[in-house]
BARO-319443 format. One record per residue (C-alpha): residue number from 0; residue in three letters; x, y, z negated. Coordinates in nm, 2 decimals. Layout:
fivex, lumba, c1, c2, c3
NUM, Ala, X, Y, Z
...
END
This chain:
fivex, lumba, c1, c2, c3
0, Met, 0.38, -2.28, -1.38
1, Asp, 0.59, -2.36, -1.69
2, Lys, 0.51, -2.02, -1.84
3, Leu, 0.14, -2.08, -1.78
4, Arg, 0.15, -2.43, -1.93
5, Ala, 0.33, -2.29, -2.24
6, Leu, 0.06, -2.02, -2.26
7, Ala, -0.22, -2.28, -2.25
8, Arg, -0.05, -2.48, -2.53
9, Arg, -0.03, -2.17, -2.75
10, Glu, -0.37, -2.02, -2.70
11, Gln, -0.72, -2.16, -2.74
12, Arg, -0.85, -1.92, -2.47
13, Val, -0.63, -1.79, -2.20
14, Thr, -0.73, -1.45, -2.06
15, Ala, -0.66, -1.31, -1.71
16, Gly, -0.46, -1.04, -1.89
17, Cys, -0.24, -1.30, -2.06
18, Val, -0.18, -1.47, -1.73
19, Ala, -0.09, -1.14, -1.56
20, Asp, 0.15, -1.06, -1.85
21, Ala, 0.31, -1.40, -1.83
22, Met, 0.37, -1.36, -1.45
23, Gly, 0.54, -1.03, -1.50
24, Thr, 0.67, -0.88, -1.17
25, Arg, 0.58, -1.20, -0.99
26, Gly, 0.22, -1.13, -1.07
27, Tyr, 0.17, -0.93, -0.75
28, Gly, 0.23, -1.23, -0.53
29, Pro, -0.09, -1.42, -0.63
30, Phe, -0.30, -1.10, -0.63
31, Leu, -0.20, -1.05, -0.26
32, Leu, -0.20, -1.42, -0.17
33, Val, -0.53, -1.54, -0.31
34, Pro, -0.76, -1.27, -0.16
35, Ala, -0.58, -1.31, 0.18
36, Leu, -0.63, -1.69, 0.16
37, Leu, -1.00, -1.64, 0.08
38, Glu, -1.03, -1.42, 0.39
39, Leu, -0.86, -1.69, 0.60
40, Ser, -1.12, -1.94, 0.48
41, Pro, -1.48, -1.96, 0.63
42, Leu, -1.57, -1.70, 0.37
43, Gly, -1.39, -1.45, 0.60
44, Gly, -1.67, -1.49, 0.85
45, Val, -1.93, -1.34, 0.61
46, Pro, -1.99, -0.98, 0.71
47, Gly, -1.84, -0.74, 0.45
48, Val, -1.63, -0.99, 0.27
49, Pro, -1.31, -0.92, 0.47
50, Thr, -1.34, -0.55, 0.39
51, Leu, -1.40, -0.62, 0.03
52, Leu, -1.10, -0.85, 0.00
53, Ala, -0.88, -0.60, 0.19
54, Gly, -0.99, -0.33, -0.06
55, Val, -0.89, -0.55, -0.35
56, Val, -0.55, -0.62, -0.18
57, Ala, -0.50, -0.25, -0.11
58, Leu, -0.56, -0.17, -0.48
59, Phe, -0.29, -0.42, -0.60
60, Ala, -0.05, -0.31, -0.32
61, Ala, -0.10, 0.06, -0.43
62, Gln, 0.02, -0.04, -0.78
63, Met, 0.33, -0.20, -0.62
64, Leu, 0.39, 0.11, -0.41
65, Phe, 0.39, 0.33, -0.72
66, Gly, 0.63, 0.10, -0.90
67, Arg, 0.42, -0.06, -1.16
68, Gln, 0.61, -0.35, -1.31
69, Gln, 0.30, -0.54, -1.40
70, Val, -0.04, -0.58, -1.25
71, Trp, -0.30, -0.35, -1.39
72, Met, -0.66, -0.46, -1.41
73, Pro, -0.96, -0.32, -1.58
74, Gln, -1.03, -0.44, -1.94
75, Trp, -1.34, -0.63, -1.84
76, Leu, -1.13, -0.84, -1.60
77, Arg, -0.83, -0.87, -1.84
78, Arg, -1.07, -1.02, -2.10
79, Arg, -1.20, -1.29, -1.87
80, Ala, -1.09, -1.62, -2.02
81, Val, -1.07, -1.99, -1.97
82, Ala, -1.04, -2.25, -2.24
83, Gly, -0.67, -2.33, -2.30
84, Gly, -0.74, -2.70, -2.25
85, Arg, -0.88, -2.64, -1.90
86, Leu, -0.58, -2.45, -1.76
87, Pro, -0.34, -2.75, -1.75
88, Thr, -0.60, -2.94, -1.55
89, Ala, -0.61, -2.66, -1.29
90, Leu, -0.23, -2.64, -1.29
91, Asp, -0.21, -3.02, -1.23
92, Arg, -0.42, -2.97, -0.92
93, Leu, -0.18, -2.70, -0.80
94, Gln, 0.12, -2.92, -0.87
95, Pro, 0.15, -3.07, -0.51
96, Val, 0.14, -2.71, -0.37
97, Thr, 0.41, -2.59, -0.61
98, Arg, 0.63, -2.89, -0.54
99, Phe, 0.60, -2.82, -0.17
100, Leu, 0.69, -2.45, -0.22
101, Asp, 0.98, -2.54, -0.45
102, Arg, 1.12, -2.78, -0.18
103, His, 1.08, -2.54, 0.11
104, Cys, 1.10, -2.19, -0.03
105, His, 1.42, -2.09, -0.20
106, Arg, 1.57, -1.77, -0.33
107, Arg, 1.71, -1.69, 0.01
108, Leu, 1.79, -1.33, 0.06
109, Ser, 1.61, -1.26, -0.27
110, Met, 1.73, -0.90, -0.26
111, Leu, 1.45, -0.84, -0.01
112, Thr, 1.20, -0.93, -0.27
113, Arg, 1.28, -0.65, -0.52
114, Gly, 1.36, -0.28, -0.55
115, Pro, 1.28, -0.06, -0.25
116, Phe, 1.18, -0.36, -0.04
117, Val, 0.88, -0.43, -0.26
118, Arg, 0.76, -0.08, -0.20
119, Ile, 0.81, -0.11, 0.18
120, Ala, 0.62, -0.44, 0.17
121, Ala, 0.34, -0.26, -0.04
122, Ala, 0.31, 0.01, 0.22
123, Ala, 0.29, -0.25, 0.50
124, Val, 0.02, -0.44, 0.31
125, Ile, -0.18, -0.12, 0.26
126, Ala, -0.15, -0.05, 0.63
127, Leu, -0.26, -0.40, 0.72
128, Ala, -0.55, -0.38, 0.48
129, Cys, -0.67, -0.07, 0.66
130, Leu, -0.68, -0.26, 0.98
131, Val, -0.93, -0.51, 0.84
132, Pro, -1.26, -0.31, 0.84
133, Pro, -1.27, -0.22, 1.21
134, Leu, -1.17, -0.58, 1.30
135, Glu, -1.48, -0.72, 1.12
136, Leu, -1.67, -0.63, 1.44
137, Val, -1.49, -0.92, 1.61
138, Pro, -1.55, -1.25, 1.43
139, Phe, -1.24, -1.37, 1.24
140, Ala, -1.02, -1.10, 1.40
141, Ser, -0.95, -0.96, 1.05
142, Ser, -0.77, -1.29, 0.97
143, Val, -0.47, -1.16, 1.18
144, Pro, -0.36, -0.89, 0.93
145, Met, -0.47, -1.10, 0.63
146, Leu, -0.23, -1.38, 0.74
147, Ala, 0.06, -1.13, 0.73
148, Ile, -0.06, -1.01, 0.38
149, Ala, -0.07, -1.38, 0.27
150, Leu, 0.30, -1.41, 0.38
151, Phe, 0.39, -1.10, 0.18
152, Gly, 0.22, -1.24, -0.13
153, Leu, 0.39, -1.58, -0.09
154, Ala, 0.73, -1.41, -0.04
155, Leu, 0.69, -1.21, -0.36
156, Leu, 0.56, -1.51, -0.55
157, Val, 0.85, -1.74, -0.47
158, Arg, 1.11, -1.46, -0.43
159, Asp, 1.21, -1.56, -0.08
160, Gly, 1.35, -1.29, 0.14
161, Val, 1.33, -1.50, 0.45
162, Leu, 0.95, -1.52, 0.40
163, Met, 0.96, -1.14, 0.34
164, Leu, 1.12, -1.10, 0.68
165, Ala, 0.86, -1.34, 0.83
166, Ala, 0.59, -1.13, 0.68
167, Ala, 0.74, -0.81, 0.83
168, Leu, 0.75, -0.98, 1.17
169, Gly, 0.40, -1.10, 1.12
170, Ser, 0.29, -0.75, 1.04
171, Gly, 0.43, -0.63, 1.38
172, Ala, 0.26, -0.92, 1.55
173, Ala, -0.07, -0.83, 1.37
174, Val, -0.05, -0.47, 1.49
175, Val, 0.01, -0.59, 1.85
176, Ala, -0.28, -0.84, 1.82
177, Val, -0.51, -0.56, 1.69
178, Ile, -0.42, -0.33, 1.98
179, Arg, -0.50, -0.61, 2.22
180, Ile, -0.83, -0.70, 2.05
181, Val, -0.94, -0.34, 2.02
182, Gly, -0.79, -0.21, 2.34
END
């Protein structure tokens, strides 16, 4: 948040590319978390939306799997901008959420949020994203794997290995739930 505030003070227009660059390796967290949260909202009940969001998540997870240090996005998306003065307002609205996360999510077992564990998480996220399209046949069933994806995104964002373990357990639970739903 502090990096984004500093960016907003320096620039008249803040692009998506600048935000991704400022986030560095933490940038993958929001790119997994936000689409997963969108799918968990009522938007996830719209046919086709869960599959589209799962595809977006899989593209970002593939970058993680192949070891990219920063999020790659197409130039047309990198150039998308918001006025520098508007970003602090948006960040102010997120402040209660970030305070909650700071209080409850710590750098516990942070070794699980870097190195080979990130690639293992990326592979799990891709596998979970692949479960989404067939689950669209059952209303809101695709939310089960997307919840585990959201946990992976949050774990990477706050660098919390305990959350990473919870996401791994959630992945196993999602697979079991999918087997029960489909089978």
